N, C-alpha and C positions, 0 to 999 in steps of 0.2 A: 342336716340339720343339726348342730350341738345342743345337748339337751342342758340347761341349766339349773343349776341345786345352788340354794342357800346354805352354805356350810358355817355352823357359828365354831368359830376356832378359841380357845382356850388362853388367855393371856397369862401366861405363866409367872410374869414377873409383877401381877396386880389379881385382886377379886373380881375383874371388868371382865366384860366378854365380849366379842366382836362379832363381824361377821363379814364374809366375803362371798362376792359371787363367782362361783367355777365352772367349768366345763367338767363336762363326766368325766373326758381323761385325766384331768389334775384333781378330782377330787381326793381320791385315795391318799393323795400325798401329803394330806392335813390333820393333824386330830382334830377330832370334831364332838360337840355335844347333842346333835340331830338335824333334824332338816323341818323346816319351816310347813314344806310342803306335805309331808307325811305326819304334822304334826306333833313331833314326839319332843318339841324344845320348844320353848315361848320365850318373848322376850317377857323385861317386866312388867310391861305396862302396856295398855292396847294403842296408846298414841305412837309409843318404839315400836311396834309390832307395823302401825300405817307407814311409818316414815321406811322403813326397811323392807317392804311389799314397793312402794314406791320407787327406792333406788332399784330394787330387782324389775322392775317394770324398765325404767331407764337403759338398763343393760341389756335388756333382751331385747328393746327396741334399736339399741345402738348395734348389736349383734347381728339384728334380721336386716339392717340397712346394710351393713357391710357385706352381708350373703347375699343380695338382692343389688349390690351395686358389682359385686364379683362375677355373679349371672349375667349381667348386662354385658360385662368386658366379656366376658365368653362369648354371647352372642352378638358381639360385632364384632370380634376377630373374625369369628365363623364367618359371617355375613361379607366380611371383608377377603376372607379367600375364595369364597364363591363369586364373588364380583370379579375378582383377578380372573380366576379358570374362565366367565364368561366373556371377558374382554379378551382374554389368550383365543377361545375359540370364534370370536370375531372377528378378529384379525388375522388368523388360518383361515377361513372362510371368505374373507373380502379378497384375500392375498391368492388364494384358488380360483377365485371367479375371474381375477385379474389376470391369471397363470403368471404367476410369480411365486418366488422363494424367499422366503423371509429367513434372515437368521435370529438366532435366539435372545438378540441382541435387539434387532429391530422388533419383534415382538413385544420385548420386553417396554422398549420404549414406548410403544403404541399402550401399552398397560398403563403405566406411569402416566403420560400425557393425557388420554382418558380419565384417569382416578382424581389428577389435580384438574381438569374440569376444561381443558384446553381443547380446541379442536383438534383431531388426529389426521397428521399428513404422513402417510410412511416413505421415508427416506429416500428419494430421488429414484425411487422406483415406479411409482403412480401416484398423481394428486389423488389421493383418496380421501376425502373428506367425511366424515361421520357427521351429519347435522345435527345439532345440539339438541332439538327436538325429539330426534329420534334414540333419547339415552335407556 
């Protein structure tokens, strides 16, 4: 997880300061006056300080949500691969029981049909149907 830092960046064109939320990797690329978290830089007033902290929290929540979405996608992809492998094993076991040999294409068709929620019938080799209640 990325470490967030609040960086005060000097606006060289005028006398005002601004802040940016940076991840740790890009932190050293900017000139800075200090970090709120360490108390080495303070905004001009308490209201500005509170507003900055609110913005930081929003950015932090956004990054955490993005990280959670990425983790969920990885889990979903992993489960999909595991499910494909399980259906492959089912196809091969059923074929073994029936005494038939399936081509790679037939195994792939079996997997795809099952993943699409269709009843599975192995192509012209046997009328093997996996009942929907046995998923």
